[in-house]
MIZA-391040 format. One record per residue (C-alpha): y, x, z; residue number from 0; residue in one letter. Coordinates in nm, 2 decimals, always signed. Example, Ala and Ser with C-alpha at 12.3 -4.5 7.8 and 13.67 -1.06 7.14 Angstrom:
<lumnu><py>-0.45</py><px>+1.23</px><pz>+0.78</pz><pos>0</pos><code>A</code></lumnu>
<lumnu><py>-0.11</py><px>+1.37</px><pz>+0.71</pz><pos>1</pos><code>S</code></lumnu>
***
This chain:
<lumnu><py>-0.34</py><px>-1.88</px><pz>-1.67</pz><pos>0</pos><code>X</code></lumnu>
<lumnu><py>-0.14</py><px>-1.69</px><pz>-1.41</pz><pos>1</pos><code>X</code></lumnu>
<lumnu><py>-0.28</py><px>-1.35</px><pz>-1.30</pz><pos>2</pos><code>X</code></lumnu>
<lumnu><py>-0.46</py><px>-1.32</px><pz>-0.96</pz><pos>3</pos><code>X</code></lumnu>
<lumnu><py>-0.26</py><px>-1.12</px><pz>-0.71</pz><pos>4</pos><code>X</code></lumnu>
<lumnu><py>-0.41</py><px>-0.82</px><pz>-0.54</pz><pos>5</pos><code>X</code></lumnu>
<lumnu><py>-0.28</py><px>-0.73</px><pz>-0.19</pz><pos>6</pos><code>X</code></lumnu>
<lumnu><py>-0.32</py><px>-0.38</px><pz>-0.05</pz><pos>7</pos><code>X</code></lumnu>
<lumnu><py>-0.21</py><px>-0.31</px><pz>+0.31</pz><pos>8</pos><code>X</code></lumnu>
<lumnu><py>-0.09</py><px>+0.03</px><pz>+0.45</pz><pos>9</pos><code>X</code></lumnu>
<lumnu><py>-0.24</py><px>+0.30</px><pz>+0.66</pz><pos>10</pos><code>X</code></lumnu>
<lumnu><py>-0.37</py><px>+0.16</px><pz>+1.00</pz><pos>11</pos><code>X</code></lumnu>
<lumnu><py>-0.32</py><px>-0.19</px><pz>+0.87</pz><pos>12</pos><code>X</code></lumnu>
<lumnu><py>-0.56</py><px>-0.46</px><pz>+0.75</pz><pos>13</pos><code>X</code></lumnu>
<lumnu><py>-0.55</py><px>-0.80</px><pz>+0.58</pz><pos>14</pos><code>X</code></lumnu>
<lumnu><py>-0.56</py><px>-0.97</px><pz>+0.92</pz><pos>15</pos><code>X</code></lumnu>
<lumnu><py>-0.27</py><px>-0.76</px><pz>+1.06</pz><pos>16</pos><code>X</code></lumnu>
<lumnu><py>-0.05</py><px>-0.72</px><pz>+0.75</pz><pos>17</pos><code>X</code></lumnu>
<lumnu><py>-0.08</py><px>-1.03</px><pz>+0.52</pz><pos>18</pos><code>X</code></lumnu>
<lumnu><py>-0.22</py><px>-1.32</px><pz>+0.73</pz><pos>19</pos><code>X</code></lumnu>
<lumnu><py>+0.05</py><px>-1.34</px><pz>+1.00</pz><pos>20</pos><code>X</code></lumnu>
<lumnu><py>+0.33</py><px>-1.38</px><pz>+0.74</pz><pos>21</pos><code>X</code></lumnu>
<lumnu><py>+0.18</py><px>-1.67</px><pz>+0.55</pz><pos>22</pos><code>X</code></lumnu>
<lumnu><py>+0.22</py><px>-1.48</px><pz>+0.22</pz><pos>23</pos><code>X</code></lumnu>
<lumnu><py>-0.14</py><px>-1.55</px><pz>+0.12</pz><pos>24</pos><code>X</code></lumnu>
<lumnu><py>-0.09</py><px>-1.93</px><pz>+0.16</pz><pos>25</pos><code>X</code></lumnu>
<lumnu><py>+0.24</py><px>-1.91</px><pz>-0.02</pz><pos>26</pos><code>X</code></lumnu>
<lumnu><py>+0.08</py><px>-1.74</px><pz>-0.32</pz><pos>27</pos><code>X</code></lumnu>
<lumnu><py>-0.21</py><px>-1.98</px><pz>-0.33</pz><pos>28</pos><code>X</code></lumnu>
<lumnu><py>+0.03</py><px>-2.28</px><pz>-0.30</pz><pos>29</pos><code>X</code></lumnu>
<lumnu><py>+0.20</py><px>-2.13</px><pz>-0.61</pz><pos>30</pos><code>X</code></lumnu>
<lumnu><py>-0.12</py><px>-2.15</px><pz>-0.80</pz><pos>31</pos><code>X</code></lumnu>
<lumnu><py>-0.23</py><px>-1.79</px><pz>-0.76</pz><pos>32</pos><code>X</code></lumnu>
<lumnu><py>-0.58</py><px>-1.66</px><pz>-0.67</pz><pos>33</pos><code>X</code></lumnu>
<lumnu><py>-0.54</py><px>-1.40</px><pz>-0.40</pz><pos>34</pos><code>X</code></lumnu>
<lumnu><py>-0.76</py><px>-1.09</px><pz>-0.37</pz><pos>35</pos><code>X</code></lumnu>
<lumnu><py>-0.69</py><px>-0.92</px><pz>-0.03</pz><pos>36</pos><code>X</code></lumnu>
<lumnu><py>-0.90</py><px>-0.62</px><pz>+0.07</pz><pos>37</pos><code>X</code></lumnu>
<lumnu><py>-0.93</py><px>-0.41</px><pz>+0.38</pz><pos>38</pos><code>X</code></lumnu>
<lumnu><py>-0.90</py><px>-0.05</px><pz>+0.24</pz><pos>39</pos><code>X</code></lumnu>
<lumnu><py>-1.20</py><px>+0.18</px><pz>+0.32</pz><pos>40</pos><code>X</code></lumnu>
<lumnu><py>-1.19</py><px>+0.30</px><pz>+0.68</pz><pos>41</pos><code>X</code></lumnu>
<lumnu><py>-0.97</py><px>+0.00</px><pz>+0.79</pz><pos>42</pos><code>X</code></lumnu>
<lumnu><py>-1.03</py><px>-0.34</px><pz>+0.94</pz><pos>43</pos><code>X</code></lumnu>
<lumnu><py>-1.36</py><px>-0.49</px><pz>+0.83</pz><pos>44</pos><code>X</code></lumnu>
<lumnu><py>-1.43</py><px>-0.23</px><pz>+0.56</pz><pos>45</pos><code>X</code></lumnu>
<lumnu><py>-1.70</py><px>+0.05</px><pz>+0.59</pz><pos>46</pos><code>X</code></lumnu>
<lumnu><py>-1.58</py><px>+0.33</px><pz>+0.81</pz><pos>47</pos><code>X</code></lumnu>
<lumnu><py>-1.67</py><px>+0.70</px><pz>+0.75</pz><pos>48</pos><code>X</code></lumnu>
<lumnu><py>-1.59</py><px>+0.99</px><pz>+0.98</pz><pos>49</pos><code>X</code></lumnu>
<lumnu><py>-1.60</py><px>+1.24</px><pz>+0.70</pz><pos>50</pos><code>X</code></lumnu>
<lumnu><py>-1.31</py><px>+1.26</px><pz>+0.46</pz><pos>51</pos><code>X</code></lumnu>
<lumnu><py>-1.57</py><px>+1.30</px><pz>+0.18</pz><pos>52</pos><code>X</code></lumnu>
<lumnu><py>-1.66</py><px>+0.94</px><pz>+0.24</pz><pos>53</pos><code>X</code></lumnu>
<lumnu><py>-1.33</py><px>+0.83</px><pz>+0.09</pz><pos>54</pos><code>X</code></lumnu>
<lumnu><py>-1.36</py><px>+1.05</px><pz>-0.23</pz><pos>55</pos><code>X</code></lumnu>
<lumnu><py>-1.24</py><px>+0.88</px><pz>-0.55</pz><pos>56</pos><code>X</code></lumnu>
<lumnu><py>-1.13</py><px>+0.57</px><pz>-0.35</pz><pos>57</pos><code>X</code></lumnu>
<lumnu><py>-0.88</py><px>+0.46</px><pz>-0.61</pz><pos>58</pos><code>X</code></lumnu>
<lumnu><py>-1.12</py><px>+0.48</px><pz>-0.90</pz><pos>59</pos><code>X</code></lumnu>
<lumnu><py>-1.38</py><px>+0.29</px><pz>-0.70</pz><pos>60</pos><code>X</code></lumnu>
<lumnu><py>-1.13</py><px>+0.02</px><pz>-0.62</pz><pos>61</pos><code>X</code></lumnu>
<lumnu><py>-1.06</py><px>-0.02</px><pz>-1.00</pz><pos>62</pos><code>X</code></lumnu>
<lumnu><py>-1.43</py><px>-0.07</px><pz>-1.05</pz><pos>63</pos><code>X</code></lumnu>
<lumnu><py>-1.44</py><px>-0.32</px><pz>-0.77</pz><pos>64</pos><code>X</code></lumnu>
<lumnu><py>-1.15</py><px>-0.51</px><pz>-0.93</pz><pos>65</pos><code>X</code></lumnu>
<lumnu><py>-1.34</py><px>-0.52</px><pz>-1.26</pz><pos>66</pos><code>X</code></lumnu>
<lumnu><py>-1.64</py><px>-0.66</px><pz>-1.08</pz><pos>67</pos><code>X</code></lumnu>
<lumnu><py>-1.43</py><px>-0.94</px><pz>-0.92</pz><pos>68</pos><code>X</code></lumnu>
<lumnu><py>-1.21</py><px>-1.05</px><pz>-1.21</pz><pos>69</pos><code>X</code></lumnu>
<lumnu><py>-1.39</py><px>-0.92</px><pz>-1.52</pz><pos>70</pos><code>X</code></lumnu>
<lumnu><py>-1.14</py><px>-0.84</px><pz>-1.79</pz><pos>71</pos><code>X</code></lumnu>
<lumnu><py>-0.85</py><px>-1.04</px><pz>-1.65</pz><pos>72</pos><code>X</code></lumnu>
<lumnu><py>-0.54</py><px>-0.85</px><pz>-1.55</pz><pos>73</pos><code>X</code></lumnu>
<lumnu><py>-0.40</py><px>-0.89</px><pz>-1.20</pz><pos>74</pos><code>X</code></lumnu>
<lumnu><py>-0.06</py><px>-0.86</px><pz>-1.04</pz><pos>75</pos><code>X</code></lumnu>
<lumnu><py>-0.03</py><px>-0.64</px><pz>-0.74</pz><pos>76</pos><code>X</code></lumnu>
<lumnu><py>+0.15</py><px>-0.62</px><pz>-0.41</pz><pos>77</pos><code>X</code></lumnu>
<lumnu><py>+0.13</py><px>-0.31</px><pz>-0.19</pz><pos>78</pos><code>X</code></lumnu>
<lumnu><py>+0.27</py><px>-0.18</px><pz>+0.14</pz><pos>79</pos><code>X</code></lumnu>
<lumnu><py>+0.31</py><px>+0.19</px><pz>+0.22</pz><pos>80</pos><code>X</code></lumnu>
<lumnu><py>-0.03</py><px>+0.36</px><pz>+0.15</pz><pos>81</pos><code>X</code></lumnu>
<lumnu><py>-0.13</py><px>+0.04</px><pz>-0.03</pz><pos>82</pos><code>X</code></lumnu>
<lumnu><py>+0.17</py><px>+0.09</px><pz>-0.26</pz><pos>83</pos><code>X</code></lumnu>
<lumnu><py>+0.06</py><px>+0.44</px><pz>-0.34</pz><pos>84</pos><code>X</code></lumnu>
<lumnu><py>-0.29</py><px>+0.32</px><pz>-0.40</pz><pos>85</pos><code>X</code></lumnu>
<lumnu><py>-0.17</py><px>+0.04</px><pz>-0.63</pz><pos>86</pos><code>X</code></lumnu>
<lumnu><py>+0.04</py><px>+0.28</px><pz>-0.84</pz><pos>87</pos><code>X</code></lumnu>
<lumnu><py>-0.25</py><px>+0.52</px><pz>-0.87</pz><pos>88</pos><code>X</code></lumnu>
<lumnu><py>-0.48</py><px>+0.24</px><pz>-0.98</pz><pos>89</pos><code>X</code></lumnu>
<lumnu><py>-0.23</py><px>+0.11</px><pz>-1.23</pz><pos>90</pos><code>X</code></lumnu>
<lumnu><py>-0.20</py><px>+0.47</px><pz>-1.38</pz><pos>91</pos><code>X</code></lumnu>
<lumnu><py>-0.58</py><px>+0.49</px><pz>-1.40</pz><pos>92</pos><code>X</code></lumnu>
<lumnu><py>-0.62</py><px>+0.15</px><pz>-1.57</pz><pos>93</pos><code>X</code></lumnu>
<lumnu><py>-0.29</py><px>+0.02</px><pz>-1.70</pz><pos>94</pos><code>X</code></lumnu>
<lumnu><py>-0.46</py><px>-0.26</px><pz>-1.88</pz><pos>95</pos><code>X</code></lumnu>
<lumnu><py>-0.59</py><px>-0.41</px><pz>-1.56</pz><pos>96</pos><code>X</code></lumnu>
<lumnu><py>-0.24</py><px>-0.48</px><pz>-1.42</pz><pos>97</pos><code>X</code></lumnu>
<lumnu><py>+0.06</py><px>-0.70</px><pz>-1.48</pz><pos>98</pos><code>X</code></lumnu>
<lumnu><py>+0.36</py><px>-0.72</px><pz>-1.25</pz><pos>99</pos><code>X</code></lumnu>
<lumnu><py>+0.37</py><px>-0.49</px><pz>-0.94</pz><pos>100</pos><code>X</code></lumnu>
<lumnu><py>+0.56</py><px>-0.50</px><pz>-0.61</pz><pos>101</pos><code>X</code></lumnu>
<lumnu><py>+0.55</py><px>-0.18</px><pz>-0.41</pz><pos>102</pos><code>X</code></lumnu>
<lumnu><py>+0.71</py><px>-0.16</px><pz>-0.07</pz><pos>103</pos><code>X</code></lumnu>
<lumnu><py>+0.75</py><px>+0.10</px><pz>+0.20</pz><pos>104</pos><code>X</code></lumnu>
<lumnu><py>+0.75</py><px>+0.39</px><pz>-0.05</pz><pos>105</pos><code>X</code></lumnu>
<lumnu><py>+1.02</py><px>+0.59</px><pz>-0.22</pz><pos>106</pos><code>X</code></lumnu>
<lumnu><py>+1.11</py><px>+0.96</px><pz>-0.18</pz><pos>107</pos><code>X</code></lumnu>
<lumnu><py>+0.79</py><px>+1.02</px><pz>+0.03</pz><pos>108</pos><code>X</code></lumnu>
<lumnu><py>+0.58</py><px>+0.98</px><pz>-0.28</pz><pos>109</pos><code>X</code></lumnu>
<lumnu><py>+0.73</py><px>+1.30</px><pz>-0.43</pz><pos>110</pos><code>X</code></lumnu>
<lumnu><py>+0.69</py><px>+1.54</px><pz>-0.13</pz><pos>111</pos><code>X</code></lumnu>
<lumnu><py>+0.35</py><px>+1.61</px><pz>+0.03</pz><pos>112</pos><code>X</code></lumnu>
<lumnu><py>+0.40</py><px>+1.71</px><pz>+0.40</pz><pos>113</pos><code>X</code></lumnu>
<lumnu><py>+0.06</py><px>+1.83</px><pz>+0.49</pz><pos>114</pos><code>X</code></lumnu>
<lumnu><py>+0.17</py><px>+1.93</px><pz>+0.84</pz><pos>115</pos><code>X</code></lumnu>
<lumnu><py>+0.30</py><px>+1.58</px><pz>+0.91</pz><pos>116</pos><code>X</code></lumnu>
<lumnu><py>-0.02</py><px>+1.42</px><pz>+0.76</pz><pos>117</pos><code>X</code></lumnu>
<lumnu><py>-0.23</py><px>+1.63</px><pz>+1.00</pz><pos>118</pos><code>X</code></lumnu>
<lumnu><py>-0.02</py><px>+1.53</px><pz>+1.30</pz><pos>119</pos><code>X</code></lumnu>
<lumnu><py>-0.07</py><px>+1.16</px><pz>+1.20</pz><pos>120</pos><code>X</code></lumnu>
<lumnu><py>-0.44</py><px>+1.22</px><pz>+1.16</pz><pos>121</pos><code>X</code></lumnu>
<lumnu><py>-0.46</py><px>+1.37</px><pz>+1.51</pz><pos>122</pos><code>X</code></lumnu>
<lumnu><py>-0.25</py><px>+1.08</px><pz>+1.64</pz><pos>123</pos><code>X</code></lumnu>
<lumnu><py>-0.48</py><px>+0.81</px><pz>+1.51</pz><pos>124</pos><code>X</code></lumnu>
<lumnu><py>-0.77</py><px>+1.01</px><pz>+1.66</pz><pos>125</pos><code>X</code></lumnu>
<lumnu><py>-0.61</py><px>+0.99</px><pz>+2.00</pz><pos>126</pos><code>X</code></lumnu>
<lumnu><py>-0.47</py><px>+1.35</px><pz>+2.00</pz><pos>127</pos><code>X</code></lumnu>
<lumnu><py>-0.10</py><px>+1.29</px><pz>+1.93</pz><pos>128</pos><code>X</code></lumnu>
<lumnu><py>+0.14</py><px>+1.51</px><pz>+2.12</pz><pos>129</pos><code>X</code></lumnu>
<lumnu><py>+0.34</py><px>+1.30</px><pz>+2.37</pz><pos>130</pos><code>X</code></lumnu>
<lumnu><py>+0.67</py><px>+1.39</px><pz>+2.20</pz><pos>131</pos><code>X</code></lumnu>
<lumnu><py>+0.56</py><px>+1.32</px><pz>+1.85</pz><pos>132</pos><code>X</code></lumnu>
<lumnu><py>+0.71</py><px>+0.97</px><pz>+1.81</pz><pos>133</pos><code>X</code></lumnu>
<lumnu><py>+0.59</py><px>+0.93</px><pz>+1.45</pz><pos>134</pos><code>X</code></lumnu>
<lumnu><py>+0.23</py><px>+1.01</px><pz>+1.53</pz><pos>135</pos><code>X</code></lumnu>
<lumnu><py>+0.24</py><px>+0.80</px><pz>+1.84</pz><pos>136</pos><code>X</code></lumnu>
<lumnu><py>+0.35</py><px>+0.50</px><pz>+1.64</pz><pos>137</pos><code>X</code></lumnu>
<lumnu><py>+0.06</py><px>+0.52</px><pz>+1.41</pz><pos>138</pos><code>X</code></lumnu>
<lumnu><py>-0.17</py><px>+0.58</px><pz>+1.71</pz><pos>139</pos><code>X</code></lumnu>
<lumnu><py>-0.07</py><px>+0.24</px><pz>+1.86</pz><pos>140</pos><code>X</code></lumnu>
<lumnu><py>-0.16</py><px>+0.06</px><pz>+1.53</pz><pos>141</pos><code>X</code></lumnu>
<lumnu><py>-0.49</py><px>+0.26</px><pz>+1.52</pz><pos>142</pos><code>X</code></lumnu>
<lumnu><py>-0.58</py><px>+0.13</px><pz>+1.87</pz><pos>143</pos><code>X</code></lumnu>
<lumnu><py>-0.60</py><px>-0.23</px><pz>+1.74</pz><pos>144</pos><code>X</code></lumnu>
<lumnu><py>-0.95</py><px>-0.39</px><pz>+1.81</pz><pos>145</pos><code>X</code></lumnu>
<lumnu><py>-1.06</py><px>-0.38</px><pz>+1.44</pz><pos>146</pos><code>X</code></lumnu>
<lumnu><py>-0.97</py><px>-0.01</px><pz>+1.38</pz><pos>147</pos><code>X</code></lumnu>
<lumnu><py>-1.16</py><px>+0.32</px><pz>+1.43</pz><pos>148</pos><code>X</code></lumnu>
<lumnu><py>-0.93</py><px>+0.61</px><pz>+1.50</pz><pos>149</pos><code>X</code></lumnu>
<lumnu><py>-1.19</py><px>+0.87</px><pz>+1.38</pz><pos>150</pos><code>X</code></lumnu>
<lumnu><py>-1.23</py><px>+0.69</px><pz>+1.05</pz><pos>151</pos><code>X</code></lumnu>
<lumnu><py>-0.86</py><px>+0.66</px><pz>+1.01</pz><pos>152</pos><code>X</code></lumnu>
<lumnu><py>-0.82</py><px>+1.03</px><pz>+1.07</pz><pos>153</pos><code>X</code></lumnu>
<lumnu><py>-1.08</py><px>+1.11</px><pz>+0.81</pz><pos>154</pos><code>X</code></lumnu>
<lumnu><py>-0.91</py><px>+0.87</px><pz>+0.57</pz><pos>155</pos><code>X</code></lumnu>
<lumnu><py>-0.58</py><px>+1.05</px><pz>+0.62</pz><pos>156</pos><code>X</code></lumnu>
<lumnu><py>-0.75</py><px>+1.39</px><pz>+0.55</pz><pos>157</pos><code>X</code></lumnu>
<lumnu><py>-0.92</py><px>+1.27</px><pz>+0.23</pz><pos>158</pos><code>X</code></lumnu>
<lumnu><py>-0.83</py><px>+1.41</px><pz>-0.11</pz><pos>159</pos><code>X</code></lumnu>
<lumnu><py>-0.57</py><px>+1.18</px><pz>-0.26</pz><pos>160</pos><code>X</code></lumnu>
<lumnu><py>-0.57</py><px>+1.07</px><pz>-0.62</pz><pos>161</pos><code>X</code></lumnu>
<lumnu><py>-0.29</py><px>+1.24</px><pz>-0.81</pz><pos>162</pos><code>X</code></lumnu>
<lumnu><py>+0.04</py><px>+1.06</px><pz>-0.85</pz><pos>163</pos><code>X</code></lumnu>
<lumnu><py>+0.30</py><px>+1.26</px><pz>-1.04</pz><pos>164</pos><code>X</code></lumnu>
<lumnu><py>+0.48</py><px>+1.27</px><pz>-1.37</pz><pos>165</pos><code>X</code></lumnu>
<lumnu><py>+0.17</py><px>+1.23</px><pz>-1.58</pz><pos>166</pos><code>X</code></lumnu>
<lumnu><py>+0.07</py><px>+0.92</px><pz>-1.38</pz><pos>167</pos><code>X</code></lumnu>
<lumnu><py>+0.41</py><px>+0.77</px><pz>-1.38</pz><pos>168</pos><code>X</code></lumnu>
<lumnu><py>+0.44</py><px>+0.78</px><pz>-1.76</pz><pos>169</pos><code>X</code></lumnu>
<lumnu><py>+0.13</py><px>+0.55</px><pz>-1.77</pz><pos>170</pos><code>X</code></lumnu>
<lumnu><py>+0.29</py><px>+0.29</px><pz>-1.54</pz><pos>171</pos><code>X</code></lumnu>
<lumnu><py>+0.50</py><px>+0.08</px><pz>-1.78</pz><pos>172</pos><code>X</code></lumnu>
<lumnu><py>+0.45</py><px>-0.24</px><pz>-1.59</pz><pos>173</pos><code>X</code></lumnu>
<lumnu><py>+0.75</py><px>-0.43</px><pz>-1.44</pz><pos>174</pos><code>X</code></lumnu>
<lumnu><py>+0.77</py><px>-0.29</px><pz>-1.09</pz><pos>175</pos><code>X</code></lumnu>
<lumnu><py>+0.98</py><px>-0.42</px><pz>-0.80</pz><pos>176</pos><code>X</code></lumnu>
<lumnu><py>+1.05</py><px>-0.16</px><pz>-0.54</pz><pos>177</pos><code>X</code></lumnu>
<lumnu><py>+1.12</py><px>-0.30</px><pz>-0.19</pz><pos>178</pos><code>X</code></lumnu>
<lumnu><py>+1.25</py><px>-0.07</px><pz>+0.08</pz><pos>179</pos><code>X</code></lumnu>
<lumnu><py>+1.42</py><px>-0.11</px><pz>+0.41</pz><pos>180</pos><code>X</code></lumnu>
<lumnu><py>+1.74</py><px>+0.09</px><pz>+0.45</pz><pos>181</pos><code>X</code></lumnu>
<lumnu><py>+1.60</py><px>+0.22</px><pz>+0.78</pz><pos>182</pos><code>X</code></lumnu>
<lumnu><py>+1.26</py><px>+0.32</px><pz>+0.63</pz><pos>183</pos><code>X</code></lumnu>
<lumnu><py>+1.16</py><px>+0.69</px><pz>+0.67</pz><pos>184</pos><code>X</code></lumnu>
<lumnu><py>+1.00</py><px>+0.66</px><pz>+0.33</pz><pos>185</pos><code>X</code></lumnu>
<lumnu><py>+1.34</py><px>+0.64</px><pz>+0.15</pz><pos>186</pos><code>X</code></lumnu>
<lumnu><py>+1.56</py><px>+0.66</px><pz>-0.03</pz><pos>187</pos><code>X</code></lumnu>
<lumnu><py>+1.41</py><px>+0.47</px><pz>-0.32</pz><pos>188</pos><code>X</code></lumnu>
<lumnu><py>+1.60</py><px>+0.66</px><pz>-0.60</pz><pos>189</pos><code>X</code></lumnu>
<lumnu><py>+1.33</py><px>+0.91</px><pz>-0.70</pz><pos>190</pos><code>X</code></lumnu>
<lumnu><py>+1.07</py><px>+0.63</px><pz>-0.75</pz><pos>191</pos><code>X</code></lumnu>
<lumnu><py>+1.31</py><px>+0.41</px><pz>-0.94</pz><pos>192</pos><code>X</code></lumnu>
<lumnu><py>+1.40</py><px>+0.70</px><pz>-1.17</pz><pos>193</pos><code>X</code></lumnu>
<lumnu><py>+1.03</py><px>+0.78</px><pz>-1.23</pz><pos>194</pos><code>X</code></lumnu>
<lumnu><py>+0.93</py><px>+0.42</px><pz>-1.33</pz><pos>195</pos><code>X</code></lumnu>
<lumnu><py>+1.02</py><px>+0.30</px><pz>-1.68</pz><pos>196</pos><code>X</code></lumnu>
<lumnu><py>+1.07</py><px>-0.07</px><pz>-1.58</pz><pos>197</pos><code>X</code></lumnu>
<lumnu><py>+1.18</py><px>-0.08</px><pz>-1.22</pz><pos>198</pos><code>X</code></lumnu>
<lumnu><py>+1.40</py><px>-0.31</px><pz>-1.02</pz><pos>199</pos><code>X</code></lumnu>
<lumnu><py>+1.50</py><px>-0.28</px><pz>-0.65</pz><pos>200</pos><code>X</code></lumnu>
<lumnu><py>+1.54</py><px>-0.49</px><pz>-0.34</pz><pos>201</pos><code>X</code></lumnu>
<lumnu><py>+1.69</py><px>-0.33</px><pz>-0.03</pz><pos>202</pos><code>X</code></lumnu>
<lumnu><py>+1.61</py><px>-0.48</px><pz>+0.30</pz><pos>203</pos><code>X</code></lumnu>
<lumnu><py>+1.91</py><px>-0.43</px><pz>+0.53</pz><pos>204</pos><code>X</code></lumnu>
<lumnu><py>+1.84</py><px>-0.33</px><pz>+0.89</pz><pos>205</pos><code>X</code></lumnu>
<lumnu><py>+1.47</py><px>-0.31</px><pz>+0.82</pz><pos>206</pos><code>X</code></lumnu>
<lumnu><py>+1.24</py><px>-0.01</px><pz>+0.91</pz><pos>207</pos><code>X</code></lumnu>
<lumnu><py>+0.91</py><px>+0.08</px><pz>+0.77</pz><pos>208</pos><code>X</code></lumnu>
<lumnu><py>+0.67</py><px>-0.12</px><pz>+0.99</pz><pos>209</pos><code>X</code></lumnu>
<lumnu><py>+0.88</py><px>-0.44</px><pz>+0.98</pz><pos>210</pos><code>X</code></lumnu>
<lumnu><py>+0.87</py><px>-0.46</px><pz>+0.60</pz><pos>211</pos><code>X</code></lumnu>
<lumnu><py>+0.57</py><px>-0.69</px><pz>+0.54</pz><pos>212</pos><code>X</code></lumnu>
<lumnu><py>+0.71</py><px>-0.95</px><pz>+0.78</pz><pos>213</pos><code>X</code></lumnu>
<lumnu><py>+1.07</py><px>-0.94</px><pz>+0.64</pz><pos>214</pos><code>X</code></lumnu>
<lumnu><py>+1.17</py><px>-1.26</px><pz>+0.46</pz><pos>215</pos><code>X</code></lumnu>
<lumnu><py>+1.35</py><px>-1.05</px><pz>+0.20</pz><pos>216</pos><code>X</code></lumnu>
<lumnu><py>+1.02</py><px>-0.88</px><pz>+0.11</pz><pos>217</pos><code>X</code></lumnu>
<lumnu><py>+0.84</py><px>-1.21</px><pz>+0.08</pz><pos>218</pos><code>X</code></lumnu>
<lumnu><py>+1.12</py><px>-1.35</px><pz>-0.13</pz><pos>219</pos><code>X</code></lumnu>
<lumnu><py>+1.11</py><px>-1.04</px><pz>-0.36</pz><pos>220</pos><code>X</code></lumnu>
<lumnu><py>+0.73</py><px>-1.08</px><pz>-0.41</pz><pos>221</pos><code>X</code></lumnu>
<lumnu><py>+0.77</py><px>-1.45</px><pz>-0.50</pz><pos>222</pos><code>X</code></lumnu>
<lumnu><py>+1.06</py><px>-1.38</px><pz>-0.74</pz><pos>223</pos><code>X</code></lumnu>
<lumnu><py>+0.91</py><px>-1.08</px><pz>-0.91</pz><pos>224</pos><code>X</code></lumnu>
<lumnu><py>+0.57</py><px>-1.24</px><pz>-0.96</pz><pos>225</pos><code>X</code></lumnu>
<lumnu><py>+0.74</py><px>-1.56</px><pz>-1.07</pz><pos>226</pos><code>X</code></lumnu>
<lumnu><py>+0.56</py><px>-1.77</px><pz>-0.82</pz><pos>227</pos><code>X</code></lumnu>
<lumnu><py>+0.74</py><px>-2.11</px><pz>-0.81</pz><pos>228</pos><code>X</code></lumnu>
***
């Protein structure tokens, strides 16, 4: 039996805004896959906390939730941006729970923590972005969607992240496809490709960060790597 597929969206996203419009859920199901698509804590229909402590140990809790939903069966995973980082952290915590992985919208950014920029984005989603901070203003627009809560998203951004460094990457031996637009601020992809023991790469020409989930090249890479026919 083919593995179910776990879909994890990015920061300020949701299942409804990231995965449903592209038809990828239907394509996976038509290919015989069960799809598990969650709104991450603080996003969409998920519980929203205004205190960063409310998001403590998020990745470990998601691993537990996965066990509750599929028992001992392994899953394949697809992530975008923050969802990709979350997916990699989960795979490092519980390698036996995962099969093939597709991570998109991540690369060099996983290896450098810019706390100042993170705080600017947190202020942005809370409605406090400086007028000339284009990056924060972009996230602020997504945070203004009807199913989002800017204060919850700010708290999510300020939470303590699960570690993702050399120790974790050595535990990720799964086949991983990295998908990144050549205009994505998260790039280049090289540091991530070098850190993973079994990685392949798809570059999306002319694609920026936020356009990635809707790019046909991304969808094709998912179907190819997960061997959905």
